N, C-alpha and C positions, 0 to 999 in steps of 0.2 A: 300549584307547585310551591314548594317551600325549600329554602336554603337552610341546611343544617347549621345550627348554632346561631343563626341570625333570626330566622323565622320560627324555628322550633328547636327544642333541646334534643340531645342525643337519645335520651330515654323515649321521647315522643317519636323520633324518627325511627328508632329501632323497632318500634311496634309495627311499622309499615315495611321496613327493610332491615334485615338482621345484619347485613354487611356494610352498613353506612359509615362514612368517615366525614371529617370536618369539610365544609364547603360543598358537600354533595347536594344535589338537587333531588328532592323526594317528591314524586308525583303521588297525590292522594286521590283515590277514587272512593266515593261513597255509594252504596246501593241504597237509594231512598226507600225502597220497599222493605229493606232489612231494618229500618229504624222502628222504634216502638210506635204503635198506632196513635198514641196521644201526641207524640212529636210530629207525626205526619199530619194529624188533624190541625194542630196549632200552626204549622207551616202553611197549610192550605188556607187557613183563615188570614194569615198575615201577608201572604204573597200578593194578593190583589191590591191591598193597601200600599205595599211597598212599590208595586208597579205604578200606581197612581201618583205616589209621592215623587218617584223618579221622573215621570212624565211632566209633572208640575215643575220640578226643579229645572228640567231642560227648557221648558217653556218660559220660565222666569228668566233664565240666562239669556234666552233669545230676545225677549222683550226688554230686559234691562239694558242690553247693548244698543237698543234703539231709543233710549231716553235722550231727550233734547234734539230729536230730529223730527221731520214731518213725514207722516204716513197718510196714505189714501184710505178712506173708509166709506161705508154706506150707512145711512141712517136706517135703523131697524125699528126703533120705538122711541117715542117721546112722552114723558109724563111731566108733572109739575116740578120735579126736583132733578131729573137727569135725562140724558139722551143715551140710549144704548146704540152703539155702532158696531157694524160688522167689519173687523179688520182682516178678514180672510179666514184665518184659522183660530181666531180669538175674538171674543167680544171686548169692546172698550167702552168706557164710561166718560161722558162729557157732563160733569156736574154743572148745575145751574150757575154757580159763581164763575164758571169758565166760558159761559155763553157770551155772545155779543148780542145785546138786546135788539139792535137794528136788523139782525139776521134771523131772529127767532121764528118769525112766521114763514118766511120764504125759504131759507136755507135748511131748516131743521125738519123737513118733511120726510116721511117714510119713503125709502127708495132713492133718495137724493145722494149723489156722491159728494164728498167733502174732504178737504185736506185738513188734518189736525196735527197738533204738536204733542208729542208724547211727553207728558209732564212727570209722571212717576209710575213705577211698577211695584206692586206689593203681592207677596205670596202669603196666603192664609191656608194652612193645611195643604190640601191637594188642589187648591184653586189659585189661579193667577188673575189679579185685577190690574188692568191697564187703564190709568187715568189720563185723560186727554184735555187739551185746551184749545180754544180759539181766541182767548184773551191774552195769552203769553206775549210779553214784550219781544221775545226772541223770534216769534213766528215769522214776521216779514223777512228778517235777515236770513233765517234758515231756508225759507222758500227761495230767496234770491240765490243763496249758496247752492241749493239743489240744481239750479239752472246754470250757474256759473261757478263751478267748484274750485277753479283756480284763483278766484278772487276772495278777498276778505270783506265781510259785511258785519257791522255792529249796529244794532238798533239802540239808540240812546234815548228815544222817546216814542211812546205809542199811546194813542187814545184809540182803542180798538173800534174799527168800523168807521173811523174818521181820518186820522192822520198818523203817520209814522215818520220819524227822522232817522235816517240810516247813514252811517259813515262807511266809506268804501275806498279801497285802493284802486278801483277800476275808474278809468276816465268817465266822468259823468255823461259826456256826449257819445260814448260808445254805443253803436247800434245794437249789439247783443244785449247790453245792459238795459237799453230802452225797451227792447222786446220783453226781457224778463220783468222789468218794472211794470209793463202793461199787464202781463199775466198775473203778477202778485196783486196789483190794484183791483183787477177783476175778481180774483179769488177771495180777497179779504175785504174789499170795500174801503180800504184805507187809501188816502192820497199820500204817495211816497215823496218825501223830500230827501234827495240824495246829496251828500256833501263829501268832499275829499277827506280821507283819513289822515 
């Protein structure tokens, strides 16, 4: 649908409707079969690529909105430079620099579930690459936040697989915080030191 004088000129609109006036809405219908064969052929070649690009753009938007949060994944394959993870509808990549060396043998085995931090999302042509981390300083705080979303958590120090210092507005002695703390310590192998914000 086109609005006359905004989306198309009077001359163009009169081609479809001889009685057109300003601000009329003109509905245009094309008979694809009536187009020249070369145009139909080119459209047939381009259409699958356009669909792939549209799908990749939607997938990129979906995963870009998950940047800086924690997602669950399953280890699919490990090689010397990266671990490929199944994120459900999308593969993810845990590059070696984002591994925690103390976890390498036990945690990164095929079929093992793992929580990972979405570091960045890149779109290359019709492919979306999701890069993940187990090293991120934010990972312990984001895991705590996923368990206690009404509180604030800020990780000010982390030596991955060993120790993290987290500031919070939650009373440190709170039982729900202690339960979340236990979960995060088991998941990451970090000893958490919680301090008031």
